[in-house]
C-alpha positions as a Python dict, from the first residue, in 0.01 Angstrom:
ca = {
    (1, 'M'): (0, 0, 0),
    (2, 'R'): (57, 313, 220),
    (3, 'H'): (-80, 630, 88),
    (4, 'S'): (228, 834, 32),
    (5, 'L'): (47, 1160, -65),
    (6, 'F'): (-115, 1183, 271),
    (7, 'I'): (197, 1083, 440),
    (8, 'T'): (374, 1395, 308),
    (9, 'A'): (78, 1611, 392),
    (10, 'A'): (25, 1484, 735),
    (11, 'L'): (374, 1602, 824),
    (12, 'A'): (183, 1921, 870),
    (13, 'A'): (46, 1814, 1196),
    (14, 'S'): (370, 1697, 1335),
    (15, 'I'): (551, 2029, 1320),
    (16, 'S'): (610, 2311, 1564),
    (17, 'F'): (757, 2663, 1516),
    (18, 'T'): (1065, 2892, 1555),
    (19, 'S'): (1205, 3265, 1506),
    (20, 'V'): (1388, 3448, 1237),
    (21, 'C'): (1766, 3394, 1277),
    (22, 'A'): (1893, 3532, 946),
    (23, 'Q'): (1863, 3854, 749),
    (24, 'Q'): (1893, 3728, 392),
    (25, 'Q'): (1592, 3588, 201),
    (26, 'R'): (1588, 3208, 168),
    (27, 'T'): (1494, 3058, -159),
    (28, 'H'): (1229, 2782, -192),
    (29, 'L'): (1380, 2674, -528),
    (30, 'K'): (1651, 2455, -391),
    (31, 'P'): (1731, 2264, -71),
    (32, 'V'): (1857, 2483, 214),
    (33, 'T'): (2220, 2428, 325),
    (34, 'K'): (2340, 2385, 673),
    (35, 'A'): (2440, 2745, 673),
    (36, 'D'): (2066, 2836, 603),
    (37, 'I'): (1937, 2674, 914),
    (38, 'P'): (1920, 2879, 1231),
    (39, 'S'): (2095, 2736, 1526),
    (40, 'Q'): (1816, 2765, 1785),
    (41, 'T'): (1437, 2694, 1802),
    (42, 'D'): (1223, 2997, 1905),
    (43, 'A'): (1032, 2888, 2219),
    (44, 'K'): (734, 3108, 2147),
    (45, 'A'): (691, 2967, 1791),
    (46, 'K'): (717, 2611, 1920),
    (47, 'A'): (467, 2686, 2197),
    (48, 'L'): (217, 2800, 1928),
    (49, 'L'): (229, 2483, 1734),
    (50, 'D'): (216, 2265, 2063),
    (51, 'K'): (-106, 2462, 2141),
    (52, 'A'): (-249, 2392, 1794),
    (53, 'A'): (-155, 2028, 1822),
    (54, 'E'): (-382, 1988, 2125),
    (55, 'K'): (-689, 2030, 1905),
    (56, 'Y'): (-596, 1698, 1740),
    (57, 'K'): (-613, 1494, 2067),
    (58, 'T'): (-981, 1490, 2094),
    (59, 'D'): (-1261, 1346, 1872),
    (60, 'I'): (-1221, 1547, 1546),
    (61, 'K'): (-1281, 1526, 1166),
    (62, 'V'): (-1066, 1707, 920),
    (63, 'D'): (-1151, 1747, 545),
    (64, 'F'): (-838, 1824, 352),
    (65, 'K'): (-698, 1874, 1),
    (66, 'I'): (-341, 1821, -123),
    (67, 'L'): (-153, 1962, -411),
    (68, 'V'): (157, 1761, -522),
    (69, 'N'): (396, 1952, -744),
    (70, 'D'): (686, 1773, -922),
    (71, 'T'): (907, 2071, -991),
    (72, 'K'): (1131, 1858, -1217),
    (73, 'T'): (857, 1750, -1459),
    (74, 'G'): (599, 2020, -1390),
    (75, 'K'): (329, 1752, -1324),
    (76, 'K'): (70, 1844, -1061),
    (77, 'D'): (-169, 1620, -884),
    (78, 'N'): (-469, 1702, -662),
    (79, 'I'): (-629, 1481, -390),
    (80, 'T'): (-904, 1530, -142),
    (81, 'G'): (-982, 1331, 165),
    (82, 'E'): (-1090, 1331, 527),
    (83, 'I'): (-955, 1187, 848),
    (84, 'M'): (-1146, 1114, 1170),
    (85, 'M'): (-958, 1088, 1496),
    (86, 'K'): (-1007, 991, 1855),
    (87, 'G'): (-686, 988, 2056),
    (88, 'T'): (-443, 775, 1878),
    (89, 'K'): (-715, 588, 1678),
    (90, 'F'): (-801, 719, 1331),
    (91, 'R'): (-983, 651, 1009),
    (92, 'L'): (-842, 804, 694),
    (93, 'S'): (-1045, 824, 360),
    (94, 'V'): (-896, 919, 23),
    (95, 'P'): (-1040, 823, -314),
    (96, 'G'): (-1029, 439, -353),
    (97, 'T'): (-866, 370, -17),
    (98, 'Q'): (-958, 367, 352),
    (99, 'T'): (-712, 330, 645),
    (100, 'Y'): (-834, 230, 989),
    (101, 'Y'): (-626, 213, 1311),
    (102, 'D'): (-798, 87, 1627),
    (103, 'G'): (-505, 146, 1859),
    (104, 'K'): (-350, -184, 1786),
    (105, 'Y'): (-401, -303, 1424),
    (106, 'E'): (-403, -109, 1101),
    (107, 'Y'): (-646, -206, 817),
    (108, 'I'): (-579, -70, 469),
    (109, 'Y'): (-878, -135, 242),
    (110, 'V'): (-858, -86, -140),
    (111, 'A'): (-1202, -59, -284),
    (112, 'K'): (-1135, -147, -641),
    (113, 'D'): (-972, -485, -546),
    (114, 'N'): (-1206, -540, -250),
    (115, 'E'): (-898, -626, -54),
    (116, 'V'): (-776, -542, 294),
    (117, 'S'): (-434, -572, 452),
    (118, 'I'): (-403, -605, 832),
    (119, 'T'): (-78, -523, 1007),
    (120, 'V'): (65, -420, 1336),
    (121, 'P'): (204, -81, 1245),
    (122, 'T'): (536, 41, 1375),
    (123, 'K'): (564, 387, 1544),
    (124, 'K'): (716, 521, 1214),
    (125, 'D'): (413, 395, 1023),
    (126, 'L'): (177, 578, 1246),
    (127, 'Q'): (383, 897, 1236),
    (128, 'E'): (339, 892, 863),
    (129, 'V'): (-34, 872, 871),
    (130, 'N'): (-189, 1005, 1192),
    (131, 'P'): (-157, 1384, 1265),
    (132, 'A'): (-196, 1304, 1639),
    (133, 'Y'): (144, 1128, 1624),
    (134, 'L'): (290, 1367, 1366),
    (135, 'M'): (242, 1674, 1584),
    (136, 'T'): (466, 1536, 1848),
    (137, 'S'): (721, 1328, 1673),
    (138, 'Y'): (924, 1572, 1462),
    (139, 'T'): (995, 1862, 1691),
    (140, 'T'): (1278, 1691, 1880),
    (141, 'N'): (1496, 1669, 1569),
    (142, 'S'): (1387, 2003, 1405),
    (143, 'T'): (1475, 2366, 1429),
    (144, 'I'): (1163, 2575, 1438),
    (145, 'Q'): (1130, 2937, 1373),
    (146, 'F'): (883, 3219, 1271),
    (147, 'S'): (905, 3259, 882),
    (148, 'M'): (1042, 3576, 733),
    (149, 'D'): (708, 3589, 555),
    (150, 'N'): (535, 3624, 893),
    (151, 'K'): (359, 3967, 935),
    (152, 'S'): (150, 4115, 1211),
    (153, 'S'): (-115, 4199, 959),
    (154, 'D'): (-148, 3844, 844),
    (155, 'P'): (-441, 3637, 989),
    (156, 'N'): (-202, 3343, 1016),
    (157, 'H'): (112, 3252, 1210),
    (158, 'I'): (365, 3137, 952),
    (159, 'I'): (631, 2901, 1082),
    (160, 'D'): (935, 2739, 916),
    (161, 'V'): (1056, 2400, 1027),
    (162, 'Y'): (1408, 2264, 939),
    (163, 'P'): (1464, 1896, 1012),
    (164, 'D'): (1803, 1782, 1150),
    (165, 'R'): (1990, 1690, 830),
    (166, 'S'): (2155, 1393, 1001),
    (167, 'Q'): (1822, 1231, 1054),
    (168, 'G'): (1782, 1156, 677),
    (169, 'K'): (1441, 1316, 649),
    (170, 'G'): (1291, 1318, 300),
    (171, 'Y'): (1207, 1688, 327),
    (172, 'Y'): (1444, 1986, 390),
    (173, 'K'): (1180, 2247, 499),
    (174, 'A'): (820, 2275, 597),
    (175, 'T'): (613, 2592, 625),
    (176, 'V'): (316, 2581, 854),
    (177, 'K'): (25, 2826, 873),
    (178, 'I'): (-187, 2842, 1183),
    (179, 'N'): (-501, 3072, 1226),
    (180, 'K'): (-420, 3336, 1496),
    (181, 'K'): (-768, 3351, 1618),
    (182, 'T'): (-868, 2982, 1624),
    (183, 'M'): (-523, 2823, 1660),
    (184, 'E'): (-629, 2577, 1394),
    (185, 'L'): (-406, 2437, 1114),
    (186, 'V'): (-456, 2628, 781),
    (187, 'S'): (-191, 2465, 565),
    (188, 'I'): (144, 2301, 548),
    (189, 'K'): (393, 2322, 262),
    (190, 'I'): (644, 2036, 247),
    (191, 'L'): (951, 2096, 38),
    (192, 'S'): (1117, 1762, -38),
    (193, 'Q'): (1481, 1664, -137),
    (194, 'N'): (1352, 1501, -457),
    (195, 'G'): (1180, 1816, -591),
    (196, 'V'): (831, 1692, -524),
    (197, 'H'): (670, 1958, -317),
    (198, 'T'): (336, 1907, -128),
    (199, 'L'): (83, 2163, -8),
    (200, 'F'): (-170, 2030, 245),
    (201, 'T'): (-469, 2262, 309),
    (202, 'V'): (-741, 2213, 568),
    (203, 'V'): (-1077, 2259, 412),
    (204, 'K'): (-1290, 2212, 720),
    (205, 'T'): (-1248, 2097, 1087),
    (206, 'Q'): (-1523, 1983, 1312),
    (207, 'K'): (-1574, 1810, 1646),
    (208, 'N'): (-1745, 1473, 1632),
    (209, 'K'): (-1801, 1182, 1875),
    (210, 'Y'): (-1678, 841, 1745),
    (211, 'G'): (-1725, 497, 1914),
    (212, 'D'): (-1427, 266, 1923),
    (213, 'A'): (-1587, 36, 1664),
    (214, 'F'): (-1570, 316, 1411),
    (215, 'F'): (-1194, 266, 1382),
    (216, 'T'): (-1203, -107, 1308),
    (217, 'F'): (-1245, -270, 970),
    (218, 'Y'): (-1506, -544, 967),
    (219, 'P'): (-1470, -796, 675),
    (220, 'K'): (-1836, -914, 721),
    (221, 'S'): (-1942, -565, 607),
    (222, 'H'): (-1766, -622, 270),
    (223, 'P'): (-1887, -948, 116),
    (224, 'G'): (-1613, -1132, -73),
    (225, 'V'): (-1330, -913, 53),
    (226, 'V'): (-982, -1058, 30),
    (227, 'V'): (-810, -1047, 368),
    (228, 'N'): (-433, -1035, 386),
    (229, 'D'): (-359, -1086, 751),
    (230, 'L'): (2, -977, 805),
    (231, 'R'): (-4, -956, 1177),
}
C-alpha cells in the first residue's frame, strides 16, 4: 500500500552534491556505466545539499507535484500532494491516500476503502517516504558532483548524484536543483533503471507549527473505518 510515486520523488530530499569530473557530455537516454561515474564526491557540492537538508528538520509543509514518465511506453502520469514534517514525524497527503508517522507507528489510510493499515516501519520504509530521512540516507553510498549543466548565471545549483552500483538502487542518476538564494529544494529528477523517470517539483514551502497529535491517525475520527493492525 506504500505510495511508490512519492517514494521516487522523495529521493530528492535524500541527495547531496558533487563536481564535474569528466569532459564528455553524458546522455540521459540510457543508464550510465561505471566509466561514466566520477571517482570522487565534490565536498563543496555535498555541503550545499547538506545545508539545504537542514531546512527539513524543523516544522515545515511542502506542496509538491510529480511527473512520472515511462520512456518505454510514452505514458506520463501527474500527481500533486503535500507533506507536513516535524523532525522525524510526518503526514503525507496524495489523492486518495494519507500516510501518518508519529515517530513509532505508520498509518496508511485509503479513503475510498475507509481502511487504515498500522505498521512499525523499518528504516528503509521511512527512507522511502520522509524527506528528513532521505536527505541523510543516500549520501554515504553515492558519488555527488556539480552537473555539467551548472552555470553561474543559473538561479539554481544543479547537482548530479550517482548511487553506488553495488548497492542495487533502483535509479542510476538523480539531478537535484537547489535555489542559490534561499537554499531550498526546487526539483529532483530521478532516472531509473527500468526507464520510468520521475520529476519531483516543489510548488511551495512554508513553516508551520504542528502538535504531536497531528501525526497520528485516530480511528474514532473516521466512523466505520477498517483497521488492519499489523504491529
